[in-house]
C-alpha positions in Angstrom: 7.9 8.8 -14.8 7.8 5.6 -12.9 9.0 4.7 -9.5 9.0 2.0 -6.8 8.2 3.2 -3.3 8.2 1.4 0.1 5.5 2.0 2.7 3.9 -0.2 5.3 6.6 -2.9 4.8 5.6 -3.4 1.1 6.8 -2.1 -2.2 4.6 -0.5 -4.8 5.2 0.3 -8.5 3.7 3.7 -9.2 3.2 6.2 -12.0 1.8 9.7 -12.0 -2.0 9.6 -11.8 -2.1 6.0 -10.5 -4.2 5.0 -7.5 -2.7 2.6 -5.0 -4.1 0.9 -1.8 -1.5 1.0 1.0 -1.6 0.1 4.7 -3.5 2.7 6.7 -1.8 6.1 6.9 -2.6 9.0 9.3 -4.5 11.9 7.8 -7.8 12.9 6.3 -9.0 12.8 2.7 -7.5 15.4 0.5 -4.4 15.6 2.7 -1.0 15.5 1.0 1.3 12.5 1.7 5.0 12.4 0.8 6.9 9.1 0.4 10.6 9.5 0.9 11.6 5.8 0.7 12.0 5.7 -3.1 13.8 2.5 -4.2 13.8 3.2 -7.9 13.2 6.3 -9.9 13.0 6.0 -13.7 16.2 4.1 -14.5 18.0 5.0 -11.3 18.2 2.2 -8.7 18.9 3.3 -5.1 21.3 1.8 -2.7 19.0 1.3 -0.7 17.1 4.4 -1.6 17.5 7.1 -4.3 18.9 10.2 -2.6 16.7 13.3 -2.7 13.8 11.6 -4.5 10.3 11.8 -3.2 6.8 10.9 -4.4 3.8 13.0 -3.5 0.2 11.9 -3.4 -3.2 12.8 -2.1 -5.3 10.6 0.3 -8.6 9.8 -1.5 -10.3 7.7 1.2 -9.9 5.2 4.1 -11.6 1.9 4.3 -11.5 -1.8 5.4 -10.9 -4.9 3.3 -13.2 -7.9 3.3 -13.1 -10.4 6.2 -10.4 -13.1 5.9 -11.8 -16.6 5.2 -9.9 -19.3 7.1 -10.2 -22.9 6.3 -9.4 -25.4 9.1 -8.9 -29.1 8.7 -9.1 -31.7 11.4 -8.4 -35.3 10.7 -11.2 -37.8 11.1 -13.8 -35.0 11.4 -15.5 -32.6 8.9 -13.6 -29.6 7.8 -15.0 -26.3 8.9 -15.1 -23.0 7.2 -15.3 -19.9 9.3 -14.7 -16.2 8.8 -12.1 -14.6 10.9 -13.1 -11.3 12.5 -10.1 -9.3 11.3 -10.5 -6.7 8.5 -7.3 -5.0 7.5 -7.7 -1.1 7.2 -6.3 0.5 4.1 -5.8 4.0 2.6 -6.4 4.8 -1.1 -3.8 7.2 -2.4 -3.6 9.0 -5.8 -0.1 9.7 -6.9 0.3 13.3 -8.1 4.0 14.0 -8.5 7.2 12.0 -8.8 10.5 13.7 -8.5 
């Protein structure tokens, strides 16, 4: 079965057994996570969410993305390239059950 879930202000298209990278969630690896904001489940489209639907997953690991590269441009001078110091944390989740 396929579904569209909403977490961290973003929407994700998921299937059973798929692995997704979402904004950091609280919990430790091997903890169970339940997503209740299901926007679409199979052929059902929610208004705004599907009533009674939930997607269960398991936290695989936490991590941080690569540093963001920012290009700056200043007229009449050379362009500079610098790395911004921010690294966005993420959580890797494996989807186990959709229902």
